C-alpha positions in Angstrom: 2.5 -29.5 24.3 1.0 -32.0 21.9 3.0 -33.2 19.0 1.8 -31.9 15.6 2.7 -33.2 12.2 3.6 -30.1 10.0 1.8 -30.0 6.7 3.8 -30.1 3.5 1.2 -28.9 1.1 -1.9 -26.8 0.8 -5.1 -27.4 -1.2 -6.3 -24.5 -3.2 -10.1 -24.5 -3.2 -10.5 -21.9 -6.0 -13.2 -19.3 -6.3 -16.2 -20.2 -4.0 -19.6 -20.9 -5.4 -18.4 -21.4 -9.0 -19.0 -25.2 -9.2 -19.9 -26.2 -12.8 -18.3 -23.0 -14.3 -14.8 -24.3 -14.4 -14.5 -24.4 -18.2 -16.1 -21.0 -18.7 -13.8 -19.4 -16.1 -10.8 -21.1 -17.7 -11.6 -19.6 -21.1 -12.2 -16.1 -19.6 -9.1 -16.1 -17.4 -7.0 -17.5 -20.3 -8.2 -14.7 -22.6 -7.3 -12.1 -20.0 -3.9 -13.7 -19.4 -3.1 -14.0 -23.1 -4.2 -10.4 -23.5 -1.9 -9.2 -20.7 1.3 -10.8 -22.0 1.4 -9.5 -25.5 -0.2 -6.2 -24.5 2.6 -5.4 -22.0 5.3 -6.7 -24.4 4.0 -4.4 -27.1 4.3 -1.4 -24.7 7.9 -2.5 -23.9 8.6 -2.8 -27.6 7.3 0.7 -28.4 9.3 2.2 -25.6 12.6 0.4 -26.5 12.4 1.1 -30.2 11.4 4.8 -30.2 13.7 7.6 -29.0 10.5 9.7 -28.7 9.6 7.6 -25.7 13.0 7.7 -23.9 11.6 10.0 -21.2 11.0 9.5 -17.5 7.3 8.9 -17.9 7.8 6.1 -20.4 10.7 4.7 -18.4 8.4 4.2 -15.4 5.6 2.9 -17.8 8.1 0.3 -19.0 8.7 -0.8 -15.4 4.9 -1.0 -14.9 4.6 -3.3 -18.0 7.3 -5.6 -16.6 5.5 -5.7 -13.3 2.2 -6.6 -14.9 3.7 -9.4 -16.9 5.1 -11.1 -13.7 2.2 -10.1 -11.5 -0.4 -11.8 -13.6 1.9 -14.9 -13.7 2.0 -15.3 -9.9 -1.3 -17.1 -9.6 -2.9 -17.4 -13.1 -1.1 -20.5 -14.4 -1.8 -22.6 -11.2 -5.4 -21.4 -11.1 -6.1 -22.3 -14.7 -4.5 -25.8 -14.2 -6.9 -26.3 -11.3 -9.9 -25.2 -13.4 -8.9 -27.8 -16.0 -9.2 -30.5 -13.4 -5.5 -30.8 -12.6 -4.0 -31.2 -9.2 -5.0 -28.2 -7.0 -2.4 -28.8 -4.3 0.6 -26.5 -3.8 3.7 -27.2 -1.8 4.5 -25.4 1.4 7.4 -23.7 -0.4 5.3 -22.9 -3.4 2.7 -21.3 -1.2 5.3 -19.1 0.5 6.7 -18.2 -2.9 3.3 -17.1 -4.2 2.7 -14.9 -1.1 6.2 -13.4 -1.4 6.0 -12.5 -5.1 2.4 -11.3 -4.8 3.3 -8.8 -2.2 6.7 -8.0 -3.7 5.3 -7.1 -7.1 2.1 -5.6 -5.6 4.2 -3.3 -3.3 6.5 -2.4 -6.2 3.5 -1.4 -8.3 2.2 0.7 -5.4 5.5 2.5 -5.1 5.8 2.9 -8.8 2.4 4.6 -9.1 3.6 7.0 -6.4 6.8 7.8 -8.4 4.7 8.2 -11.6 2.5 10.7 -9.8 5.5 12.7 -8.7 6.8 12.6 -12.3 3.5 14.1 -13.5 3.7 16.7 -10.7 7.2 17.8 -11.9 6.2 17.9 -15.5 3.0 20.0 -15.0 4.0 22.1 -12.0 7.6 22.7 -12.9 7.9 22.3 -16.7 11.0 24.4 -17.1 12.9 22.5 -14.5 11.5 19.1 -15.4 14.6 17.7 -17.1 16.7 18.7 -14.1 14.3 17.4 -11.4 13.7 14.0 -13.2 17.3 13.4 -14.5 18.6 9.9 -15.3 20.2 9.5 -11.8 17.0 10.4 -10.0 14.9 8.1 -12.2 17.3 5.2 -11.6 17.5 5.9 -7.9 13.7 6.0 -7.6 13.2 2.8 -9.6 15.9 0.9 -7.6 14.3 2.1 -4.4 10.9 0.8 -5.4 12.2 -2.7 -6.2 14.5 -3.0 -3.1 11.9 -1.5 -0.7 9.3 -3.9 -2.0 11.6 -6.9 -1.6 12.2 -6.0 2.0 8.4 -5.5 2.6 7.5 -8.8 1.1 10.4 -10.6 2.9 9.1 -9.4 6.3 5.5 -10.5 5.6 6.6 -13.9 4.3 8.7 -14.5 7.3 6.0 -13.5 9.7 3.4 -15.8 8.1 5.4 -18.9 7.5 7.4 -19.0 10.7 4.1 -20.1 12.3 3.4 -23.8 12.6 0.9 -25.3 10.2 -0.5 -28.7 11.2 -3.9 -28.9 9.5 -6.4 -28.3 8.1 -4.6 -27.3 4.8 -7.5 -26.1 2.7 -6.9 -22.5 1.4 -10.2 -20.7 0.7 -8.9 -19.0 -2.4 -7.2 -19.7 -5.7 -3.8 -18.7 -4.4 -1.9 -18.1 -1.1 -2.4 -14.7 0.5 -2.2 -13.5 4.1 -5.9 -13.5 5.2 -6.5 -17.1 4.0 -3.2 -18.7 5.0 -3.1 -17.1 8.5 -6.3 -18.8 9.5 -4.7 -22.2 9.0 -1.9 -21.7 11.6 -1.8 -23.8 14.7 -0.6 -21.0 17.0 -1.6 -17.5 18.1 -1.8 -15.4 15.0 -2.5 -12.1 16.6 1.0 -10.7 16.4 1.5 -11.8 12.8 -1.9 -10.5 11.8 -1.4 -7.1 13.4 2.1 -6.6 12.0 1.2 -7.8 8.5 -2.0 -5.8 8.1 -0.4 -2.7 9.7 2.6 -3.1 7.3 0.3 -3.4 4.3 -1.9 -0.6 5.5 0.9 1.8 6.2 2.5 1.2 2.8 -0.8 1.6 0.8 -2.0 4.6 2.8 1.4 6.4 2.6 1.6 5.9 -1.1 -2.0 7.0 -1.6 -1.5 10.2 0.4 1.6 11.0 -1.6 -0.3 10.5 -4.8 -3.2 12.6 -3.5 -0.8 15.4 -2.6 0.8 15.3 -6.0 -2.5 15.4 -7.8 -3.8 18.2 -5.6 -0.9 20.3 -6.7 -1.4 19.2 -10.3 -5.1 20.2 -10.3 -4.3 23.6 -8.7 -1.7 24.2 -11.4 -4.0 23.1 -14.2 -6.8 25.4 -13.0 -4.5 28.4 -13.4 -4.1 27.7 -17.1 -6.1 30.3 -19.0 -7.0 28.4 -22.2 -9.5 25.5 -22.1 -7.5 23.6 -24.6 -4.4 23.8 -22.4 -6.4 22.6 -19.4 -7.8 19.7 -21.5 -4.4 18.6 -22.7 -2.9 18.8 -19.2 -5.7 16.7 -17.7 -5.4 14.2 -20.6 -1.8 13.5 -19.7 -2.9 12.3 -16.2 -6.1 10.4 -17.1 -4.4 7.1 -17.8 -2.4 7.2 -14.6 -5.5 8.1 -12.5 -7.5 5.2 -14.1 -4.8 2.7 -13.3 -4.6 4.0 -9.7 -8.3 3.5 -9.2 -8.1 0.0 -10.6 -5.2 -0.8 -8.3 -6.3 0.8 -5.0 -9.9 -0.3 -5.3 -9.2 -4.1 -4.8 -6.6 -3.3 -2.2 -9.0 -1.3 -0.1 -11.8 -3.9 -0.5 -9.6 -6.8 0.6 -7.5 -5.4 3.4 -9.6 -2.5 4.9 -12.9 -4.3 5.4 -13.8 -5.3 9.0 -15.2 -8.7 7.9 -13.9 -11.2 5.4 -15.9 -12.8 2.7 -14.1 -15.6 0.8 -16.2 -15.2 -2.4 -15.8 -11.4 -2.5 -12.1 -11.7 -1.7 -11.6 -14.1 -4.6 -13.6 -12.0 -7.1 -11.7 -8.8 -6.1 -8.4 -10.5 -6.4 -9.2 -11.9 -9.8 -9.7 -8.3 -10.9 -6.4 -7.3 -9.3 -4.3 -10.2 -10.4 -5.7 -10.9 -13.9 -8.0 -8.2 -15.2 -6.0 -5.1 -14.3 -2.7 -6.2 -15.8 -4.4 -6.9 -19.1 -6.2 -3.5 -19.1 -3.1 -1.3 -18.3 -1.7 -1.6 -21.9 -5.1 -0.5 -23.3 -5.4 2.3 -20.8 -1.9 3.7 -21.6 -2.0 3.2 -25.4 -5.5 4.0 -26.6 -5.3 7.7 -25.8 -1.5 8.1 -26.3 -0.6 9.0 -29.8 3.2 8.7 -29.2 2.8 5.1 -28.0 0.5 4.1 -30.9 2.8 5.8 -33.5 5.9 4.1 -32.1 4.3 0.7 -31.9 3.0 1.0 -35.4 6.4 1.9 -36.8 8.1 -0.8 -34.8 5.7 -3.5 -36.1 5.7 -2.3 -39.7 9.4 -1.7 -40.1 10.8 -4.3 -37.6 13.8 -2.1 -36.9 14.5 0.5 -34.1 13.3 4.0 -34.8 16.3 5.6 -33.2 16.7 8.4 -35.7 13.6 10.1 -34.3 14.3 13.1 -32.1 12.3 13.7 -28.9 9.5 16.2 -29.5 8.4 18.8 -27.0 5.0 17.1 -27.0 6.5 13.8 -25.8 8.5 15.5 -23.1 5.5 17.3 -21.8 3.5 14.1 -21.7 
């Protein structure tokens, strides 16, 4: 075998076909990033300071806000530095860290959407037993399972990708390190790593999607049995924000990992939506049509003290 010099860093080439637009893209991405951070922090503030929101639904929403804060920070800072003309190289360890945290947080979000769908199923289909089904121990166990399971998932993927030798070229056709663009740079047979990694991602995403679909099928059937139109409208409204977030999350995943052919430009654009745009939109999606969140946030910002004297309302429990 020939001797190869292992590479110690990768060069991030950014978004293809955007030459001359660096400053415009920097301002756009910075706006979304700055919108994501305070937006999700405000959601956390509202949940922590209002006892009305101390329910399973908002407990999981708080976890989602934490995920969105970190998820948008995996690739955005480095990409914006590169757009400003700074060094676009990333170390071998930094590339591995990006890939790990991208799939760790992404898989956690996938699991969390599944848990949130089950929570809505329990609330709408079994309202009288909801507090028993979704008790504190169950919520804690589900949340811990999503984080630990995702960590295992990301660890396996990272090991498979970076145990391969990399000896050049070192140019990554994207603005951050992900499986499709890094694997093509390996100096060895990538068939096993490619098959296992894409199967792993596909099984996780498909299983979660099918569980979400099963939950919402039962939810729709239960809502259709409600006699009053106002009752059906209110029941559907409690699920609309979650369904919107699911579409924004699964759309990019399907476009990137389930297409037979790869397009660097399309992959980059879709991942911009997934990494930067969606985390900044989730706070708007979950707060604009949610009176409890808006009221709690308004009180927390105006008073600057916890609103712990509030008692949980039946409306907040049902939502």
